[in-house]
N, C-alpha and C positions, 0 to 999 in steps of 0.2 A: 584554497584551504579554509576551513572554518575554525577559527581560533575561538576558545572559549575562556573567558577571563573569570569565571566564577569559581569559588572554592568548593562548591557543591555541584556535582555532575550527577544527573538522573539518567537512567538507561530504562526505557520501556519497550516491551517486546510482546508480539502476538503473532497469530496466524488466523486468517480470514478466508472463508470460502467465498468467492466473488459471485460464482453462479454454478448451477447445475442444470444445463439446458438438455441433456440427453432424455430425461424423464418426461418432459412435456413438449419436445420438439421445438425448443427455443431458437432463437436467430442464430446464436453462437454455433449451434449443431447443424442447423439446416440452411443457414444464409450463406451469401458470398459477399464479396467486396469489403469495404471498410466497416469494422463493427468494433463497438467500444462498450465496456461496462465499468461502472464506478461504484465504490462503496466507501461511505465516510467512516473513519476510525476516530474515535474519541479516547483521548487519554484519560486514564483513572485520576491522575493530578496533573495540573498544567505545569508547563515548563516556564522559565522566565522570559524567554524568547524563543522564536521557531527553532527547534532542534533539526539536527542533520538526520534524515530518514533513508534507511537502506531497505530495498524490497527484493525478494527473491521468490521463485517458484517453488512451492513445497509440494505441490501435486498438480499435474496436468494430464487430463485424459484426452487424447486426440485421436482422430481417425488416421489409421496407417495408409490409407489410399490417397491421402492428399498431402500437399505440401504443409510443413509445419512452421508457422510464423507466429511470432509473439513479441509484444513489447509492454513492459510493465513499468511504472513509476509512481512515485509520490508527487500529488500535485496539491496545491492550496494548503502548504503546510503552515500551520500557525501554532501558537502555545498551547492550544485546547486539543488539536488533533489534525488530520490531513485526509485527503482522498487517495484511496488505492485506486490505480487506474489499469485496467488490462485492455489491450487493443490486438486485433488480428485483421487480416485483410486477404484479398483473392479468394481461392478455394478452400482455404484451411477449414477444418471441422473441428471444434472443440467442445467436447462433452462437458468437461467441469474444470475449474480451476481454484486452486487454494494457494494464496500468497503470504509468506512469512514475512515480517518486517521487524526492525529495531530502530528506535528513536534514540539520540544521544544529544544531551544539551544541558544548559545551566537550570539548575532548580533553586527554589528558596530554601532558606535554612533558618531555623528558629533563633540563630544569633544575628540574623541580618537586620539591619536598621538603616533608616533613611533619614536624612535631616530635613527634607521638605517632601 
């Protein structure tokens, strides 16, 4: 459990297209085996410490003739942003993916002050 001891909580959210490989015959659409794509997401305002980040598929366009496999997560979460990561493997053919995300964590407040 992540406990937040700040009196100001920030929530950032968005949706990002990670790839669209069907248009140009990209590896996610034509390849096999382990494949991965990453996209760096920058927060508009930084958090005071790394937030909790939740990711979910909001769009995926896959080939119906192959098995459907996907792993999504947030990696390298910091105060300023994180990496959205999509992975697939085997014979899965993925044309495009969009991932929605939400980050929740402590943020600065104009009433905050530090002694040192």
